[in-house]
PDB file with one MODEL, atoms N, CA, C and O in Angstrom:
MODEL        1
ATOM      1  N   MET A   1      -2.835  39.928  62.409  1.00  0.00           N
ATOM      2  CA  MET A   1      -3.875  40.759  61.845  1.00  0.00           C
ATOM      3  C   MET A   1      -4.099  41.951  62.745  1.00  0.00           C
ATOM      4  O   MET A   1      -3.799  41.912  63.938  1.00  0.00           O
ATOM      5  N   ASP A   2      -4.626  43.004  62.167  1.00  0.00           N
ATOM      6  CA  ASP A   2      -4.895  44.176  62.992  1.00  0.00           C
ATOM      7  C   ASP A   2      -6.252  44.025  63.676  1.00  0.00           C
ATOM      8  O   ASP A   2      -6.944  43.028  63.468  1.00  0.00           O
ATOM      9  N   ASN A   3      -6.622  44.981  64.468  1.00  0.00           N
ATOM     10  CA  ASN A   3      -7.851  44.916  65.256  1.00  0.00           C
ATOM     11  C   ASN A   3      -9.046  45.538  64.537  1.00  0.00           C
ATOM     12  O   ASN A   3      -9.969  46.017  65.194  1.00  0.00           O
ATOM     13  N   PHE A   4      -9.051  45.543  63.218  1.00  0.00           N
ATOM     14  CA  PHE A   4     -10.164  46.110  62.476  1.00  0.00           C
ATOM     15  C   PHE A   4     -11.444  45.348  62.812  1.00  0.00           C
ATOM     16  O   PHE A   4     -11.397  44.143  63.057  1.00  0.00           O
ATOM     17  N   LYS A   5     -12.581  46.034  62.825  1.00  0.00           N
ATOM     18  CA  LYS A   5     -13.847  45.434  63.253  1.00  0.00           C
ATOM     19  C   LYS A   5     -14.160  44.113  62.563  1.00  0.00           C
ATOM     20  O   LYS A   5     -14.582  43.157  63.214  1.00  0.00           O
ATOM     21  N   THR A   6     -13.959  44.054  61.260  1.00  0.00           N
ATOM     22  CA  THR A   6     -14.315  42.831  60.539  1.00  0.00           C
ATOM     23  C   THR A   6     -13.415  41.659  60.897  1.00  0.00           C
ATOM     24  O   THR A   6     -13.787  40.508  60.668  1.00  0.00           O
ATOM     25  N   HIS A   7     -12.246  41.926  61.450  1.00  0.00           N
ATOM     26  CA  HIS A   7     -11.341  40.845  61.837  1.00  0.00           C
ATOM     27  C   HIS A   7     -11.672  40.274  63.212  1.00  0.00           C
ATOM     28  O   HIS A   7     -11.297  39.143  63.521  1.00  0.00           O
ATOM     29  N   THR A   8     -12.365  41.042  64.027  1.00  0.00           N
ATOM     30  CA  THR A   8     -12.637  40.600  65.391  1.00  0.00           C
ATOM     31  C   THR A   8     -14.118  40.393  65.659  1.00  0.00           C
ATOM     32  O   THR A   8     -14.491  40.072  66.788  1.00  0.00           O
ATOM     33  N   GLY A   9     -14.968  40.565  64.664  1.00  0.00           N
ATOM     34  CA  GLY A   9     -16.409  40.415  64.845  1.00  0.00           C
ATOM     35  C   GLY A   9     -16.828  38.982  65.068  1.00  0.00           C
ATOM     36  O   GLY A   9     -16.049  38.052  64.858  1.00  0.00           O
ATOM     37  N   GLN A  10     -18.078  38.809  65.499  1.00  0.00           N
ATOM     38  CA  GLN A  10     -18.638  37.492  65.792  1.00  0.00           C
ATOM     39  C   GLN A  10     -18.607  36.567  64.585  1.00  0.00           C
ATOM     40  O   GLN A  10     -18.520  35.350  64.752  1.00  0.00           O
ATOM     41  N   GLN A  11     -18.675  37.108  63.378  1.00  0.00           N
ATOM     42  CA  GLN A  11     -18.795  36.287  62.185  1.00  0.00           C
ATOM     43  C   GLN A  11     -17.452  35.963  61.532  1.00  0.00           C
ATOM     44  O   GLN A  11     -17.410  35.353  60.464  1.00  0.00           O
ATOM     45  N   THR A  12     -16.377  36.363  62.162  1.00  0.00           N
ATOM     46  CA  THR A  12     -15.066  36.104  61.577  1.00  0.00           C
ATOM     47  C   THR A  12     -14.807  34.599  61.518  1.00  0.00           C
ATOM     48  O   THR A  12     -14.798  33.920  62.545  1.00  0.00           O
ATOM     49  N   THR A  13     -14.599  34.095  60.319  1.00  0.00           N
ATOM     50  CA  THR A  13     -14.434  32.656  60.109  1.00  0.00           C
ATOM     51  C   THR A  13     -13.258  32.098  60.900  1.00  0.00           C
ATOM     52  O   THR A  13     -13.364  31.010  61.465  1.00  0.00           O
ATOM     53  N   LEU A  14     -12.139  32.818  60.955  1.00  0.00           N
ATOM     54  CA  LEU A  14     -10.960  32.307  61.655  1.00  0.00           C
ATOM     55  C   LEU A  14     -11.247  32.031  63.125  1.00  0.00           C
ATOM     56  O   LEU A  14     -10.730  31.063  63.683  1.00  0.00           O
ATOM     57  N   GLN A  15     -12.063  32.866  63.758  1.00  0.00           N
ATOM     58  CA  GLN A  15     -12.356  32.681  65.172  1.00  0.00           C
ATOM     59  C   GLN A  15     -13.300  31.509  65.402  1.00  0.00           C
ATOM     60  O   GLN A  15     -13.378  30.997  66.518  1.00  0.00           O
ATOM     61  N   GLN A  16     -14.007  31.079  64.386  1.00  0.00           N
ATOM     62  CA  GLN A  16     -14.958  29.987  64.531  1.00  0.00           C
ATOM     63  C   GLN A  16     -14.291  28.618  64.390  1.00  0.00           C
ATOM     64  O   GLN A  16     -14.977  27.600  64.480  1.00  0.00           O
ATOM     65  N   LEU A  17     -13.017  28.565  64.178  1.00  0.00           N
ATOM     66  CA  LEU A  17     -12.333  27.290  63.979  1.00  0.00           C
ATOM     67  C   LEU A  17     -11.945  26.609  65.287  1.00  0.00           C
ATOM     68  O   LEU A  17     -11.265  25.583  65.268  1.00  0.00           O
ATOM     69  N   GLY A  18     -12.358  27.151  66.395  1.00  0.00           N
ATOM     70  CA  GLY A  18     -12.179  26.481  67.677  1.00  0.00           C
ATOM     71  C   GLY A  18     -10.752  26.215  68.095  1.00  0.00           C
ATOM     72  O   GLY A  18     -10.445  25.102  68.521  1.00  0.00           O
ATOM     73  N   GLY A  19      -9.875  27.180  67.992  1.00  0.00           N
ATOM     74  CA  GLY A  19      -8.517  27.025  68.477  1.00  0.00           C
ATOM     75  C   GLY A  19      -7.552  26.363  67.508  1.00  0.00           C
ATOM     76  O   GLY A  19      -6.399  26.132  67.872  1.00  0.00           O
ATOM     77  N   GLN A  20      -7.968  26.054  66.314  1.00  0.00           N
ATOM     78  CA  GLN A  20      -7.068  25.453  65.336  1.00  0.00           C
ATOM     79  C   GLN A  20      -6.077  26.468  64.787  1.00  0.00           C
ATOM     80  O   GLN A  20      -5.006  26.100  64.304  1.00  0.00           O
ATOM     81  N   ILE A  21      -6.433  27.730  64.862  1.00  0.00           N
ATOM     82  CA  ILE A  21      -5.556  28.811  64.403  1.00  0.00           C
ATOM     83  C   ILE A  21      -5.395  29.788  65.560  1.00  0.00           C
ATOM     84  O   ILE A  21      -6.373  30.157  66.209  1.00  0.00           O
ATOM     85  N   SER A  22      -4.186  30.195  65.810  1.00  0.00           N
ATOM     86  CA  SER A  22      -3.914  31.174  66.854  1.00  0.00           C
ATOM     87  C   SER A  22      -3.822  32.556  66.214  1.00  0.00           C
ATOM     88  O   SER A  22      -2.978  32.788  65.349  1.00  0.00           O
ATOM     89  N   LEU A  23      -4.684  33.467  66.636  1.00  0.00           N
ATOM     90  CA  LEU A  23      -4.691  34.825  66.087  1.00  0.00           C
ATOM     91  C   LEU A  23      -3.777  35.715  66.911  1.00  0.00           C
ATOM     92  O   LEU A  23      -3.783  35.654  68.141  1.00  0.00           O
ATOM     93  N   HIS A  24      -3.004  36.531  66.242  1.00  0.00           N
ATOM     94  CA  HIS A  24      -2.132  37.492  66.898  1.00  0.00           C
ATOM     95  C   HIS A  24      -2.608  38.875  66.476  1.00  0.00           C
ATOM     96  O   HIS A  24      -2.390  39.301  65.342  1.00  0.00           O
ATOM     97  N   LEU A  25      -3.258  39.569  67.401  1.00  0.00           N
ATOM     98  CA  LEU A  25      -3.817  40.873  67.089  1.00  0.00           C
ATOM     99  C   LEU A  25      -2.751  41.951  67.213  1.00  0.00           C
ATOM    100  O   LEU A  25      -1.974  41.973  68.168  1.00  0.00           O
ATOM    101  N   LEU A  26      -2.728  42.832  66.245  1.00  0.00           N
ATOM    102  CA  LEU A  26      -1.828  43.982  66.242  1.00  0.00           C
ATOM    103  C   LEU A  26      -2.639  45.223  66.589  1.00  0.00           C
ATOM    104  O   LEU A  26      -3.864  45.204  66.470  1.00  0.00           O
ATOM    105  N   PRO A  27      -1.987  46.300  67.016  1.00  0.00           N
ATOM    106  CA  PRO A  27      -2.724  47.546  67.196  1.00  0.00           C
ATOM    107  C   PRO A  27      -3.408  47.934  65.880  1.00  0.00           C
ATOM    108  O   PRO A  27      -2.992  47.501  64.805  1.00  0.00           O
ATOM    109  N   LEU A  28      -4.454  48.748  65.976  1.00  0.00           N
ATOM    110  CA  LEU A  28      -5.248  49.091  64.798  1.00  0.00           C
ATOM    111  C   LEU A  28      -4.385  49.628  63.661  1.00  0.00           C
ATOM    112  O   LEU A  28      -4.603  49.274  62.502  1.00  0.00           O
ATOM    113  N   TYR A  29      -3.419  50.467  63.974  1.00  0.00           N
ATOM    114  CA  TYR A  29      -2.517  50.960  62.933  1.00  0.00           C
ATOM    115  C   TYR A  29      -1.100  50.680  63.392  1.00  0.00           C
ATOM    116  O   TYR A  29      -0.589  51.356  64.285  1.00  0.00           O
ATOM    117  N   SER A  30      -0.465  49.696  62.793  1.00  0.00           N
ATOM    118  CA  SER A  30       0.886  49.328  63.211  1.00  0.00           C
ATOM    119  C   SER A  30       1.698  48.839  62.021  1.00  0.00           C
ATOM    120  O   SER A  30       2.070  47.667  61.975  1.00  0.00           O
ATOM    121  N   PRO A  31       1.983  49.713  61.055  1.00  0.00           N
ATOM    122  CA  PRO A  31       2.692  49.264  59.857  1.00  0.00           C
ATOM    123  C   PRO A  31       4.074  48.699  60.135  1.00  0.00           C
ATOM    124  O   PRO A  31       4.551  47.858  59.373  1.00  0.00           O
ATOM    125  N   ASP A  32       4.735  49.135  61.205  1.00  0.00           N
ATOM    126  CA  ASP A  32       6.070  48.617  61.498  1.00  0.00           C
ATOM    127  C   ASP A  32       6.027  47.186  62.039  1.00  0.00           C
ATOM    128  O   ASP A  32       7.035  46.479  62.011  1.00  0.00           O
ATOM    129  N   ASP A  33       4.865  46.762  62.530  1.00  0.00           N
ATOM    130  CA  ASP A  33       4.730  45.407  63.061  1.00  0.00           C
ATOM    131  C   ASP A  33       4.192  44.425  62.027  1.00  0.00           C
ATOM    132  O   ASP A  33       4.120  43.226  62.294  1.00  0.00           O
ATOM    133  N   ASN A  34       3.819  44.913  60.865  1.00  0.00           N
ATOM    134  CA  ASN A  34       3.196  44.084  59.849  1.00  0.00           C
ATOM    135  C   ASN A  34       4.165  43.893  58.687  1.00  0.00           C
ATOM    136  O   ASN A  34       4.465  44.856  57.982  1.00  0.00           O
ATOM    137  N   PRO A  35       4.663  42.677  58.468  1.00  0.00           N
ATOM    138  CA  PRO A  35       5.682  42.458  57.429  1.00  0.00           C
ATOM    139  C   PRO A  35       5.262  42.918  56.031  1.00  0.00           C
ATOM    140  O   PRO A  35       6.103  43.417  55.284  1.00  0.00           O
ATOM    141  N   ILE A  36       3.994  42.767  55.656  1.00  0.00           N
ATOM    142  CA  ILE A  36       3.600  43.177  54.314  1.00  0.00           C
ATOM    143  C   ILE A  36       3.661  44.693  54.163  1.00  0.00           C
ATOM    144  O   ILE A  36       3.960  45.198  53.080  1.00  0.00           O
ATOM    145  N   GLU A  37       3.379  45.422  55.241  1.00  0.00           N
ATOM    146  CA  GLU A  37       3.481  46.882  55.182  1.00  0.00           C
ATOM    147  C   GLU A  37       4.925  47.309  54.988  1.00  0.00           C
ATOM    148  O   GLU A  37       5.194  48.256  54.250  1.00  0.00           O
ATOM    149  N   ARG A  38       5.865  46.622  55.643  1.00  0.00           N
ATOM    150  CA  ARG A  38       7.291  46.944  55.440  1.00  0.00           C
ATOM    151  C   ARG A  38       7.699  46.645  54.007  1.00  0.00           C
ATOM    152  O   ARG A  38       8.455  47.400  53.396  1.00  0.00           O
ATOM    153  N   PHE A  39       7.188  45.523  53.469  1.00  0.00           N
ATOM    154  CA  PHE A  39       7.501  45.189  52.080  1.00  0.00           C
ATOM    155  C   PHE A  39       6.994  46.275  51.140  1.00  0.00           C
ATOM    156  O   PHE A  39       7.743  46.750  50.286  1.00  0.00           O
ATOM    157  N   TRP A  40       5.718  46.680  51.288  1.00  0.00           N
ATOM    158  CA  TRP A  40       5.167  47.694  50.390  1.00  0.00           C
ATOM    159  C   TRP A  40       5.904  49.023  50.521  1.00  0.00           C
ATOM    160  O   TRP A  40       6.094  49.722  49.526  1.00  0.00           O
ATOM    161  N   ARG A  41       6.323  49.380  51.741  1.00  0.00           N
ATOM    162  CA  ARG A  41       7.084  50.623  51.934  1.00  0.00           C
ATOM    163  C   ARG A  41       8.403  50.552  51.163  1.00  0.00           C
ATOM    164  O   ARG A  41       8.770  51.500  50.469  1.00  0.00           O
ATOM    165  N   ASP A  42       9.115  49.425  51.284  1.00  0.00           N
ATOM    166  CA  ASP A  42      10.387  49.274  50.576  1.00  0.00           C
ATOM    167  C   ASP A  42      10.175  49.244  49.061  1.00  0.00           C
ATOM    168  O   ASP A  42      10.946  49.834  48.304  1.00  0.00           O
ATOM    169  N   PHE A  43       9.124  48.549  48.635  1.00  0.00           N
ATOM    170  CA  PHE A  43       8.809  48.489  47.206  1.00  0.00           C
ATOM    171  C   PHE A  43       8.551  49.890  46.666  1.00  0.00           C
ATOM    172  O   PHE A  43       9.084  50.271  45.624  1.00  0.00           O
ATOM    173  N   TYR A  44       7.736  50.648  47.375  1.00  0.00           N
ATOM    174  CA  TYR A  44       7.425  52.026  46.968  1.00  0.00           C
ATOM    175  C   TYR A  44       8.696  52.877  46.917  1.00  0.00           C
ATOM    176  O   TYR A  44       8.916  53.625  45.964  1.00  0.00           O
ATOM    177  N   ASN A  45       9.532  52.752  47.957  1.00  0.00           N
ATOM    178  CA  ASN A  45      10.761  53.542  47.987  1.00  0.00           C
ATOM    179  C   ASN A  45      11.682  53.214  46.814  1.00  0.00           C
ATOM    180  O   ASN A  45      12.283  54.113  46.226  1.00  0.00           O
ATOM    181  N   ASP A  46      11.794  51.937  46.475  1.00  0.00           N
ATOM    182  CA  ASP A  46      12.735  51.521  45.429  1.00  0.00           C
ATOM    183  C   ASP A  46      12.183  51.638  44.011  1.00  0.00           C
ATOM    184  O   ASP A  46      12.945  51.858  43.070  1.00  0.00           O
ATOM    185  N   VAL A  47      10.878  51.494  43.848  1.00  0.00           N
ATOM    186  CA  VAL A  47      10.328  51.408  42.497  1.00  0.00           C
ATOM    187  C   VAL A  47       9.589  52.674  42.068  1.00  0.00           C
ATOM    188  O   VAL A  47       9.761  53.125  40.936  1.00  0.00           O
ATOM    189  N   THR A  48       8.783  53.249  42.934  1.00  0.00           N
ATOM    190  CA  THR A  48       7.933  54.341  42.449  1.00  0.00           C
ATOM    191  C   THR A  48       8.222  55.716  43.041  1.00  0.00           C
ATOM    192  O   THR A  48       7.928  56.725  42.400  1.00  0.00           O
ATOM    193  N   ARG A  49       8.781  55.787  44.224  1.00  0.00           N
ATOM    194  CA  ARG A  49       9.017  57.111  44.813  1.00  0.00           C
ATOM    195  C   ARG A  49      10.042  57.881  43.982  1.00  0.00           C
ATOM    196  O   ARG A  49      11.136  57.389  43.704  1.00  0.00           O
ATOM    197  N   ASN A  50       9.672  59.074  43.601  1.00  0.00           N
ATOM    198  CA  ASN A  50      10.537  59.964  42.808  1.00  0.00           C
ATOM    199  C   ASN A  50      11.003  59.324  41.501  1.00  0.00           C
ATOM    200  O   ASN A  50      12.076  59.652  40.994  1.00  0.00           O
ATOM    201  N   GLN A  51      10.208  58.426  40.966  1.00  0.00           N
ATOM    202  CA  GLN A  51      10.533  57.785  39.696  1.00  0.00           C
ATOM    203  C   GLN A  51       9.441  58.107  38.680  1.00  0.00           C
ATOM    204  O   GLN A  51       8.262  58.177  39.025  1.00  0.00           O
ATOM    205  N   ARG A  52       9.837  58.297  37.454  1.00  0.00           N
ATOM    206  CA  ARG A  52       8.878  58.452  36.364  1.00  0.00           C
ATOM    207  C   ARG A  52       9.307  57.517  35.252  1.00  0.00           C
ATOM    208  O   ARG A  52      10.462  57.516  34.825  1.00  0.00           O
ATOM    209  N   TYR A  53       8.367  56.734  34.797  1.00  0.00           N
ATOM    210  CA  TYR A  53       8.625  55.793  33.716  1.00  0.00           C
ATOM    211  C   TYR A  53       7.844  56.245  32.496  1.00  0.00           C
ATOM    212  O   TYR A  53       6.675  56.616  32.599  1.00  0.00           O
ATOM    213  N   LYS A  54       8.495  56.212  31.341  1.00  0.00           N
ATOM    214  CA  LYS A  54       7.839  56.672  30.112  1.00  0.00           C
ATOM    215  C   LYS A  54       6.669  55.788  29.709  1.00  0.00           C
ATOM    216  O   LYS A  54       5.692  56.266  29.131  1.00  0.00           O
ATOM    217  N   THR A  55       6.768  54.512  30.011  1.00  0.00           N
ATOM    218  CA  THR A  55       5.699  53.590  29.634  1.00  0.00           C
ATOM    219  C   THR A  55       5.430  52.618  30.782  1.00  0.00           C
ATOM    220  O   THR A  55       6.241  52.461  31.695  1.00  0.00           O
ATOM    221  N   MET A  56       4.278  51.980  30.706  1.00  0.00           N
ATOM    222  CA  MET A  56       3.931  50.957  31.689  1.00  0.00           C
ATOM    223  C   MET A  56       4.919  49.793  31.613  1.00  0.00           C
ATOM    224  O   MET A  56       5.189  49.133  32.616  1.00  0.00           O
ATOM    225  N   HIS A  57       5.453  49.549  30.423  1.00  0.00           N
ATOM    226  CA  HIS A  57       6.450  48.494  30.252  1.00  0.00           C
ATOM    227  C   HIS A  57       7.634  48.708  31.192  1.00  0.00           C
ATOM    228  O   HIS A  57       8.085  47.757  31.831  1.00  0.00           O
ATOM    229  N   TRP A  58       8.146  49.930  31.292  1.00  0.00           N
ATOM    230  CA  TRP A  58       9.317  50.199  32.135  1.00  0.00           C
ATOM    231  C   TRP A  58       8.966  50.154  33.620  1.00  0.00           C
ATOM    232  O   TRP A  58       9.794  49.750  34.436  1.00  0.00           O
ATOM    233  N   LEU A  59       7.745  50.565  33.980  1.00  0.00           N
ATOM    234  CA  LEU A  59       7.310  50.438  35.368  1.00  0.00           C
ATOM    235  C   LEU A  59       7.233  48.960  35.745  1.00  0.00           C
ATOM    236  O   LEU A  59       7.691  48.561  36.815  1.00  0.00           O
ATOM    237  N   ARG A  60       6.658  48.164  34.870  1.00  0.00           N
ATOM    238  CA  ARG A  60       6.567  46.723  35.132  1.00  0.00           C
ATOM    239  C   ARG A  60       7.966  46.107  35.223  1.00  0.00           C
ATOM    240  O   ARG A  60       8.217  45.265  36.085  1.00  0.00           O
ATOM    241  N   TRP A  61       8.868  46.520  34.347  1.00  0.00           N
ATOM    242  CA  TRP A  61      10.239  46.011  34.384  1.00  0.00           C
ATOM    243  C   TRP A  61      10.879  46.324  35.736  1.00  0.00           C
ATOM    244  O   TRP A  61      11.516  45.459  36.337  1.00  0.00           O
ATOM    245  N   ALA A  62      10.712  47.565  36.214  1.00  0.00           N
ATOM    246  CA  ALA A  62      11.303  47.962  37.500  1.00  0.00           C
ATOM    247  C   ALA A  62      10.688  47.160  38.647  1.00  0.00           C
ATOM    248  O   ALA A  62      11.397  46.755  39.569  1.00  0.00           O
ATOM    249  N   ALA A  63       9.382  46.931  38.597  1.00  0.00           N
ATOM    250  CA  ALA A  63       8.713  46.163  39.646  1.00  0.00           C
ATOM    251  C   ALA A  63       9.207  44.712  39.639  1.00  0.00           C
ATOM    252  O   ALA A  63       9.481  44.145  40.696  1.00  0.00           O
ATOM    253  N   GLU A  64       9.318  44.124  38.470  1.00  0.00           N
ATOM    254  CA  GLU A  64       9.797  42.740  38.377  1.00  0.00           C
ATOM    255  C   GLU A  64      11.245  42.619  38.825  1.00  0.00           C
ATOM    256  O   GLU A  64      11.607  41.648  39.488  1.00  0.00           O
ATOM    257  N   ARG A  65      12.071  43.587  38.475  1.00  0.00           N
ATOM    258  CA  ARG A  65      13.475  43.600  38.911  1.00  0.00           C
ATOM    259  C   ARG A  65      13.541  43.668  40.434  1.00  0.00           C
ATOM    260  O   ARG A  65      14.325  42.947  41.051  1.00  0.00           O
ATOM    261  N   TYR A  66      12.726  44.526  41.045  1.00  0.00           N
ATOM    262  CA  TYR A  66      12.703  44.633  42.496  1.00  0.00           C
ATOM    263  C   TYR A  66      12.282  43.300  43.128  1.00  0.00           C
ATOM    264  O   TYR A  66      12.908  42.837  44.082  1.00  0.00           O
ATOM    265  N   LEU A  67      11.230  42.693  42.596  1.00  0.00           N
ATOM    266  CA  LEU A  67      10.739  41.435  43.154  1.00  0.00           C
ATOM    267  C   LEU A  67      11.771  40.317  43.017  1.00  0.00           C
ATOM    268  O   LEU A  67      11.931  39.508  43.931  1.00  0.00           O
ATOM    269  N   GLN A  68      12.463  40.266  41.896  1.00  0.00           N
ATOM    270  CA  GLN A  68      13.501  39.248  41.716  1.00  0.00           C
ATOM    271  C   GLN A  68      14.628  39.439  42.732  1.00  0.00           C
ATOM    272  O   GLN A  68      15.105  38.470  43.323  1.00  0.00           O
ATOM    273  N   GLU A  69      15.045  40.670  42.930  1.00  0.00           N
ATOM    274  CA  GLU A  69      16.110  40.963  43.893  1.00  0.00           C
ATOM    275  C   GLU A  69      15.643  40.648  45.318  1.00  0.00           C
ATOM    276  O   GLU A  69      16.388  40.071  46.111  1.00  0.00           O
ATOM    277  N   HIS A  70      14.432  41.026  45.623  1.00  0.00           N
ATOM    278  CA  HIS A  70      13.868  40.745  46.948  1.00  0.00           C
ATOM    279  C   HIS A  70      13.820  39.231  47.197  1.00  0.00           C
ATOM    280  O   HIS A  70      14.211  38.768  48.269  1.00  0.00           O
ATOM    281  N   ASN A  71      13.351  38.474  46.231  1.00  0.00           N
ATOM    282  CA  ASN A  71      13.267  37.022  46.366  1.00  0.00           C
ATOM    283  C   ASN A  71      14.648  36.389  46.477  1.00  0.00           C
ATOM    284  O   ASN A  71      14.836  35.418  47.209  1.00  0.00           O
ATOM    285  N   ARG A  72      15.616  36.947  45.744  1.00  0.00           N
ATOM    286  CA  ARG A  72      16.981  36.434  45.839  1.00  0.00           C
ATOM    287  C   ARG A  72      17.525  36.640  47.248  1.00  0.00           C
ATOM    288  O   ARG A  72      18.185  35.757  47.795  1.00  0.00           O
ATOM    289  N   LYS A  73      17.250  37.802  47.837  1.00  0.00           N
ATOM    290  CA  LYS A  73      17.744  38.095  49.181  1.00  0.00           C
ATOM    291  C   LYS A  73      17.115  37.191  50.225  1.00  0.00           C
ATOM    292  O   LYS A  73      17.811  36.699  51.114  1.00  0.00           O
ATOM    293  N   ILE A  74      15.821  36.964  50.134  1.00  0.00           N
ATOM    294  CA  ILE A  74      15.186  36.141  51.168  1.00  0.00           C
ATOM    295  C   ILE A  74      15.513  34.667  50.996  1.00  0.00           C
ATOM    296  O   ILE A  74      15.332  33.886  51.931  1.00  0.00           O
ATOM    297  N   ALA A  75      15.991  34.266  49.816  1.00  0.00           N
ATOM    298  CA  ALA A  75      16.366  32.874  49.590  1.00  0.00           C
ATOM    299  C   ALA A  75      17.763  32.566  50.127  1.00  0.00           C
ATOM    300  O   ALA A  75      18.108  31.401  50.325  1.00  0.00           O
ATOM    301  N   GLN A  76      18.564  33.602  50.364  1.00  0.00           N
ATOM    302  CA  GLN A  76      19.924  33.402  50.876  1.00  0.00           C
ATOM    303  C   GLN A  76      19.904  33.123  52.375  1.00  0.00           C
ATOM    304  O   GLN A  76      19.051  33.652  53.088  1.00  0.00           O
ATOM    305  N   PRO A  77      20.818  32.312  52.858  1.00  0.00           N
ATOM    306  CA  PRO A  77      20.934  32.131  54.317  1.00  0.00           C
ATOM    307  C   PRO A  77      21.287  33.461  54.975  1.00  0.00           C
ATOM    308  O   PRO A  77      21.929  34.310  54.356  1.00  0.00           O
ATOM    309  N   ALA A  78      20.874  33.643  56.215  1.00  0.00           N
ATOM    310  CA  ALA A  78      21.084  34.897  56.942  1.00  0.00           C
ATOM    311  C   ALA A  78      22.556  35.274  57.037  1.00  0.00           C
ATOM    312  O   ALA A  78      22.886  36.460  57.011  1.00  0.00           O
ATOM    313  N   SER A  79      23.452  34.287  57.148  1.00  0.00           N
ATOM    314  CA  SER A  79      24.879  34.595  57.281  1.00  0.00           C
ATOM    315  C   SER A  79      25.419  35.259  56.017  1.00  0.00           C
ATOM    316  O   SER A  79      26.290  36.125  56.099  1.00  0.00           O
ATOM    317  N   ILE A  80      24.912  34.862  54.852  1.00  0.00           N
ATOM    318  CA  ILE A  80      25.359  35.484  53.593  1.00  0.00           C
ATOM    319  C   ILE A  80      24.785  36.877  53.470  1.00  0.00           C
ATOM    320  O   ILE A  80      25.470  37.775  52.981  1.00  0.00           O
ATOM    321  N   GLN A  81      23.524  37.096  53.906  1.00  0.00           N
ATOM    322  CA  GLN A  81      22.914  38.410  53.809  1.00  0.00           C
ATOM    323  C   GLN A  81      23.667  39.442  54.656  1.00  0.00           C
ATOM    324  O   GLN A  81      23.841  40.584  54.231  1.00  0.00           O
ATOM    325  N   LYS A  82      24.116  39.039  55.857  1.00  0.00           N
ATOM    326  CA  LYS A  82      24.842  39.969  56.722  1.00  0.00           C
ATOM    327  C   LYS A  82      26.174  40.371  56.135  1.00  0.00           C
ATOM    328  O   LYS A  82      26.625  41.496  56.351  1.00  0.00           O
ATOM    329  N   ALA A  83      26.819  39.479  55.396  1.00  0.00           N
ATOM    330  CA  ALA A  83      28.122  39.782  54.802  1.00  0.00           C
ATOM    331  C   ALA A  83      27.998  40.727  53.631  1.00  0.00           C
ATOM    332  O   ALA A  83      28.951  41.442  53.318  1.00  0.00           O
ATOM    333  N   ALA A  84      26.843  40.753  52.967  1.00  0.00           N
ATOM    334  CA  ALA A  84      26.660  41.582  51.762  1.00  0.00           C
ATOM    335  C   ALA A  84      26.495  43.032  52.088  1.00  0.00           C
ATOM    336  O   ALA A  84      26.332  43.853  51.186  1.00  0.00           O
TER     337      ALA A  84
ENDMDL
END
């Protein structure tokens, strides 16, 4: 998680669990260290950047196609991904 105030405040539920969860703080703005930010960047690059869809149906189709391909890649063993 990043160091945003609400994540590190006294009332943060995760910190009240008494060591059951280990928090890993990231710099306040660190998109390269946050896996979801890398995912959204790649999604944006592949699906919406410089793309125009005539209807919401085609935008949804492109998003679903991207997600299916992404899920297929992460389901493969690393040795197969490197060969591709």
